[in-house]
N, C-alpha and C positions, 0 to 999 in steps of 0.2 A: 225555637232557639237551637242552634247547632251545638252538640256536645263537643267538648274539647277532646283532642287526641290524647290518649294515655300512652306515654312513652315507657316501654319496659326494657329492663336489662335482665338477662338470664345468665345464671352461673350454675353449671352442672357438668361434671367431668365425663358423664356417659353420653357419648356423641349421638347415638341413635335416639335416645330419649330427648336430648336437647333439641335436635333437629326436628323431631316429630312435634315437640311442644311449640317450637318456633313457627312451624308451618300451620299448626292449629290456631295459634294466637293471631297470626297475621291475617287469617281469614275472618276474624271477628271485627265487627264494626267499632270504629274509634279506638283501635289498638294498633300501635306501631312498636315493633321490636327493634330498638336502636343498637343494642349490644347483646351478643350471645357468645359466651366464653366458657372454656373448660378450666382456665387458670384464674385463681383469685387475684394474682398479681397483675395479669393483663386486664382484668375487669377494673381494678383500682386505677390503673393507668388510663384506661379509656374514659372512666367517669370524669376525669379532669377536663376532657374536651368534648365529650359527647353527652347531650342531655338525656336524663332518665328520671322519670317520676317515681317508679316502683322497681325494686329489685326482687326477683324470684331467685332464691338461693337454696341449694342443697346443703346439708350440714356436714357431710363426710366428704372432704376434698383432700387430694394430695397436696403436699407442701404447706399450704396455709389452710387450716380447717375452717369450716363455715362459721363456727362460733367466733373465732378471731377475726375473720373477714367482716362479720356483722359489726363487731366492735369498732373496727376501723371505719367502715362506712358510716356508722352512726356518729362518729367523731368528726370525720373529715367531710362528709357529704350529708349533713343533717336534713337537707331538703328531700333526700331519697328515702322513701318509705319501704320497709322490708317485710316481705312475705316469705316464710320458710316453706319449702316444698321438699318433703323428706319421707323416707320409709320409717323413720324412728317415731314411735308413739309413746316413749317413756315420759311420764308426766313430770318427773323431777327435772329431766333434761329440758323439757319445754318450759317449765317454771323458771329455770335459770335464764332462759332466753328472754322471758318476759321482762326481767329486770334490765336487760341490755337495751330493750326498746323496740322489739319487733311489733309489727302491726297486724300480723295474721300468721296462722300455722295450718298448713294443709298437708294431709297425708297423701302420698302418691297412690294410695288405694282409693282415694275419694273420686267422685264423679267429676268430669271436666266442668260441669255446670257449677260445682262448688268453687272451683278455682276462679271462674268468671265472676261469681258473686263476690269473692274475696277481692279481686282486682277492682271491681266497681266500688265496693265499700271503702277500700283504702284510698282510692283515687278521690273520694269525697271527704277524705280526712277523718274517716271513722275507723275504729278498731273492728276487725272482722272476728267476731266472737262466736266461733262454732263450738261443738261439743268438746273437742280436744283442748281448745284454748281455755274454755270455761272450767273444765275439770282441773287443768293445771293451775289456773288462777285460784281455785278453792283449796289447792293442795296444802299450802302453808299459810292460809289466810289468818290463822290464829296467831301467827308470829307478828310482832310489831315491826314496822318498817325500821330498818337499821338506823336511820337518821333521826328517829323519834323515840324518846325515852318511853319505857313501859308505862309510866304514870302520867304521860303527857297526852292530853286530849286537846286537839286543835279545834277551835270553834269555827264553824262555817255558818254564814248567815243563810237566811231562807232562800235567797236567789242562788247562792253557790250550791246549796243542797239540791235545789231543783235541777240545776245544770248537771250535777253529778248523776242524778237519777236518769235524766234524759240521755246522757252519754251511755249509761249502762243499758238503756233501752235501745241503743244503737241508732240514735238520732245524729244526723250530721250537724255541723255548725250552722248551716243555713236553716235547717228545720228548727233547731233550738232558738235561733235568733227570731224566726217568725213567731214561734210560740210565746216567747217572752217579750216581743216587741222591742228588740234590741238589734243593733247592727252586728254583722258577722265579726267585724273587728273587735267589738266589745266582748263578744263571747270568747274569742281567742285570747283577749287580754285577761278575762276573768279566769280562764283555764290556766294560763301561765301564772297568774297570781296565786292560785290554789296550789300549784306545784311548788312554787317558791315558799309558800307558807309551810308546806310539809317537808320541804327539802328533798323532793323527788324530781326526777327528770322526765317521766313518762306518764301518760294517761293510765297505764296499767298500775303504776305506783299509786295513783289516786284511787283506783278500784280496790286495791288490796287494803288500803287504809279504810276506805268507806265500808267495805264488807266487814272488816273486823269490828268497826265501831257502829255498825248497824245504821249507817247514814243513808245507804241505798237499800231499797226493798227488793228482795229476791223473788220477783213476781212469778217466775216459773214454778217455784215451790208453792207459793200462795194459791196460784190458779189450780194446781193439782189437788191441794187440800180442799179447796172450795168445791171442786167438781165431785170429789169422793163423798164429801158431806152431803151434797145435794142428792146423791144416789142412795146413800145408806141412811139418810135422815138422822144422823148422829151429830147433834150440834157440838161445835167446839173441839171435835176430835181431829188431831193432826196426824195423818198416817205417814206423812213425810215431813218430819220436823225441820224447820228452817235451821240452816247451819249456824253455829254460834261463833 
């Protein structure tokens, strides 16, 4: 089966970096750069007539900054999925972007392979959850989602909880559908229903709520604790307590 071509839009005001990135990406299999701009206004204009599946965008732009540009893209071009590519590694800044609805966050200090992994994951309609993204997600996970009252616990059924866990485990809609013997469209519908139930707009919103209410299992922590217990032979001791 031939993989579909991933159409990319690039927005970065540093010409040398943008051109080097465009040249690198066009050499990759199944990737086509359809838009590459230094101006957010030009990007928004071109998105009206040139197709793009994923936008790679820097945060710090003249005239219209990346944060505002992302908000416009998410509002006017919801089919375009957003990966931020920036030198900024401030967790609060990244956390604020999660609420807007980005799908991945890559530091410009990361390896090129990390960017390709992010593009592949996002093209499969998955959140690319690397270390930066996950740390930002945990940053204020103890806060209740603004649209849900502090004392309100939304009930998810067993299938919804399973889907949430599989999403957290970075499974695609197709992989989840295969595991649960459902259609991809059914998985998409259930995801949307869960968002509407919580009053959130993004999968990240689901993650924040699920982490706070311990609906999903933080398997990275569990696996570390199990490994340490097997080495030290101290049963029940959690050296890295799961976040609350």
